[in-house]
C-alpha positions as CSV (number, residue, x, y, z in Angstrom):
1,X,-48.7,50.2,-66.0
2,X,-52.3,51.5,-66.6
3,X,-55.7,49.7,-65.4
4,X,-56.6,47.1,-68.7
5,X,-60.2,47.4,-69.2
6,X,-61.8,43.9,-69.4
7,X,-64.5,42.9,-70.6
8,X,-65.9,39.0,-71.7
9,X,-64.4,37.0,-74.4
10,X,-67.4,37.1,-77.4
11,X,-65.9,36.2,-80.8
12,X,-66.5,39.7,-82.9
13,X,-69.5,38.4,-85.3
14,X,-70.9,37.6,-81.5
15,X,-71.0,41.6,-80.9
16,X,-72.1,42.0,-84.4
17,X,-75.4,40.4,-84.2
18,X,-75.5,41.4,-80.0
19,X,-75.0,45.3,-80.8
20,X,-76.9,45.4,-84.5
21,X,-73.7,46.3,-86.5
22,X,-73.6,46.2,-90.3
23,X,-71.1,46.8,-92.6
24,X,-71.9,48.4,-96.1
25,X,-69.8,50.0,-99.1
26,X,-68.6,53.3,-98.5
27,X,-66.6,56.5,-100.2
28,X,-66.2,54.7,-103.8
29,X,-65.5,51.6,-105.2
30,X,-64.4,48.9,-103.1
31,X,-63.5,46.8,-106.3
32,X,-60.5,49.5,-107.1
33,X,-59.1,49.8,-103.3
34,X,-56.4,47.5,-101.9
35,X,-58.1,48.3,-98.4
36,X,-62.1,47.7,-98.6
37,X,-64.5,50.9,-97.1
38,X,-66.7,49.7,-94.2
39,X,-69.0,51.8,-91.7
40,X,-71.0,50.4,-88.2
41,X,-73.1,51.8,-86.8
42,X,-74.7,52.2,-83.6
43,X,-77.7,53.4,-81.5
44,X,-77.2,54.7,-77.8
45,X,-80.6,55.4,-76.5
46,X,-82.0,58.5,-79.2
47,X,-78.1,59.1,-80.8
48,X,-76.9,56.8,-83.7
49,X,-73.4,56.7,-83.7
50,X,-71.8,56.2,-87.6
51,X,-68.5,55.9,-88.3
52,X,-66.8,55.4,-92.4
53,X,-63.4,54.0,-92.7
54,X,-60.7,51.9,-94.5
55,X,-59.6,48.8,-93.4
56,X,-56.2,48.1,-93.6
57,X,-54.5,44.4,-93.7
58,X,-51.2,43.6,-91.5
59,X,-49.8,41.4,-94.2
60,X,-47.2,40.7,-92.6
61,X,-45.7,44.1,-92.0
62,X,-45.3,46.0,-88.8
63,X,-48.0,47.5,-87.3
64,X,-47.9,49.8,-83.8
65,X,-43.7,50.2,-83.6
66,X,-41.3,52.4,-83.3
67,X,-40.6,52.3,-86.9
68,X,-43.4,51.1,-88.5
69,X,-45.2,52.1,-91.6
70,X,-48.8,51.9,-90.6
71,X,-48.9,53.4,-87.5
72,X,-45.8,54.2,-86.0
73,X,-45.7,55.0,-82.2
74,X,-46.3,58.1,-80.8
75,X,-47.2,59.7,-84.1
76,X,-51.0,60.4,-85.0
77,X,-52.0,57.7,-87.2
78,X,-55.4,58.0,-89.3
79,X,-57.2,54.8,-88.0
80,X,-57.8,52.9,-91.1
81,X,-56.4,53.7,-94.4
82,X,-58.4,55.7,-97.8
83,X,-59.7,58.7,-97.1
84,X,-59.8,60.2,-93.3
85,X,-62.4,57.8,-91.2
86,X,-65.1,59.8,-89.6
87,X,-67.1,59.5,-86.8
88,X,-70.8,60.8,-87.0
89,X,-73.1,61.6,-83.8
90,X,-77.1,62.4,-84.5
91,X,-76.6,64.2,-80.7
92,X,-74.2,65.4,-78.1
93,X,-72.5,62.7,-76.3
94,X,-70.1,62.1,-73.6
95,X,-66.9,60.9,-75.7
96,X,-64.2,58.6,-73.2
97,X,-65.8,61.2,-70.7
98,X,-65.1,64.4,-72.9
99,X,-68.7,66.4,-73.7
100,X,-69.1,66.0,-77.4
101,X,-72.0,67.6,-79.8
102,X,-73.6,66.6,-82.2
103,X,-71.7,66.2,-86.1
104,X,-69.6,64.6,-88.3
105,X,-65.8,64.7,-86.8
106,X,-63.0,62.6,-88.2
107,X,-61.3,60.2,-85.8
108,X,-57.3,59.6,-85.5
109,X,-55.2,57.8,-82.9
110,X,-51.9,58.0,-81.2
111,X,-51.0,54.4,-80.3
112,X,-48.4,54.2,-77.4
113,X,-47.9,50.8,-75.2
114,X,-51.1,50.5,-73.0
115,X,-52.8,53.1,-73.3
116,X,-53.6,55.4,-76.4
117,X,-54.8,59.2,-76.9
118,X,-57.7,58.9,-79.4
119,X,-59.1,63.0,-81.5
120,X,-61.3,63.6,-82.1
121,X,-61.1,66.4,-85.3
122,X,-63.1,69.0,-87.1
123,X,-61.1,69.1,-90.5
124,X,-63.6,67.0,-92.8
125,X,-62.0,68.5,-96.0
126,X,-59.0,69.1,-98.2
127,X,-57.8,72.6,-100.0
128,X,-59.2,71.0,-103.0
129,X,-62.8,70.6,-101.2
130,X,-62.6,66.9,-101.7
131,X,-62.7,64.6,-97.9
132,X,-59.8,64.4,-96.0
133,X,-57.4,62.0,-97.1
134,X,-55.5,59.6,-94.7
135,X,-53.7,62.1,-91.8
136,X,-52.6,64.1,-94.5
137,X,-53.3,68.3,-93.4
138,X,-53.8,66.9,-90.8
139,X,-53.7,69.7,-87.4
140,X,-54.1,69.6,-83.4
141,X,-55.2,72.9,-83.5
142,X,-58.6,71.9,-85.0
143,X,-59.0,69.6,-82.4
144,X,-62.1,68.6,-80.9
145,X,-61.9,66.6,-77.6
146,X,-58.3,64.6,-76.9
147,X,-59.3,61.4,-74.7
148,X,-57.1,58.4,-73.4
149,X,-57.8,55.1,-74.0
150,X,-56.6,51.5,-72.8
151,X,-55.8,48.5,-74.5
152,X,-58.9,45.7,-73.9
153,X,-57.9,42.7,-71.6
154,X,-60.0,40.5,-73.9
155,X,-57.0,38.4,-75.0
156,X,-58.3,39.8,-78.6
157,X,-58.9,37.3,-82.0
158,X,-55.9,37.9,-84.3
159,X,-58.0,40.5,-86.8
160,X,-56.0,40.6,-90.2
161,X,-58.2,43.6,-91.7
162,X,-58.5,46.4,-89.7
163,X,-61.8,46.8,-88.0
164,X,-64.1,48.7,-85.9
165,X,-66.9,47.5,-83.7
166,X,-69.3,48.4,-80.8
167,X,-70.3,46.9,-77.5
168,X,-73.4,47.0,-75.0
169,X,-70.7,45.3,-72.1
170,X,-70.9,47.8,-69.2
171,X,-73.1,47.2,-67.2
172,X,-73.3,46.8,-63.3
173,X,-75.0,43.2,-61.5
174,X,-78.8,44.1,-61.7
175,X,-78.4,44.4,-65.9
176,X,-78.7,48.3,-66.0
177,X,-77.2,50.4,-68.7
178,X,-76.0,53.9,-67.0
179,X,-76.1,55.9,-69.5
180,X,-76.8,53.7,-72.8
181,X,-72.9,53.4,-72.2
182,X,-71.2,51.6,-75.4
183,X,-67.4,51.1,-75.9
184,X,-66.4,52.1,-79.3
185,X,-63.9,48.6,-79.9
186,X,-60.5,49.6,-82.7
187,X,-59.3,46.1,-83.8
188,X,-55.8,45.3,-85.6
189,X,-54.0,42.4,-85.5
190,X,-54.2,41.6,-81.7
191,X,-54.2,45.1,-80.2
192,X,-58.2,46.3,-79.4
193,X,-58.8,49.4,-77.7
194,X,-61.7,50.7,-76.2
195,X,-63.4,54.4,-75.3
196,X,-67.0,54.7,-73.5
197,X,-69.8,56.3,-76.0
198,X,-72.8,57.2,-73.7
199,X,-75.8,60.1,-73.7
200,X,-74.5,62.6,-71.8
201,X,-75.2,63.1,-67.7
202,X,-77.7,64.9,-67.0
């Protein structure tokens, strides 16, 4: 079994306040959607990271399981709802150990036990020019990077609606945060997956 990332148990709302995270309506009228949309941003150094995504609810359905209609194990998941989840970097970053250029990407994942795969893909539009929807039309040939991400061992509280947020808890004993390292957290139900993002190495 892979080693789990160990983070302190801190209420999600406290994390959001500490990191300056904000949510906002975007990509249409949320009143017309079963799954509301949200945007979360984080600044590391001079780099702004912005994620826009839909927040599906569990609603007594299975998820991250074999044969699940929401997020089957071993299959590419939209990592949210509605339009494809997007992540924007204002500057180059190190994403899960891989160098990624500034720009906007669609974000997908492959749930798989204790270690997931997190994918950044370059395709942002459908053939008709509208924003990409979910994982429909996903093409592995457009992948920019694929990185492993562990399930966080932090006794994650139950999250009925999928939530993406950042934390900046990876510091050494002196309190120094190397290269402004943060974790991008993907939290649904009691499953919390994290991938590290930082400024590029010199």
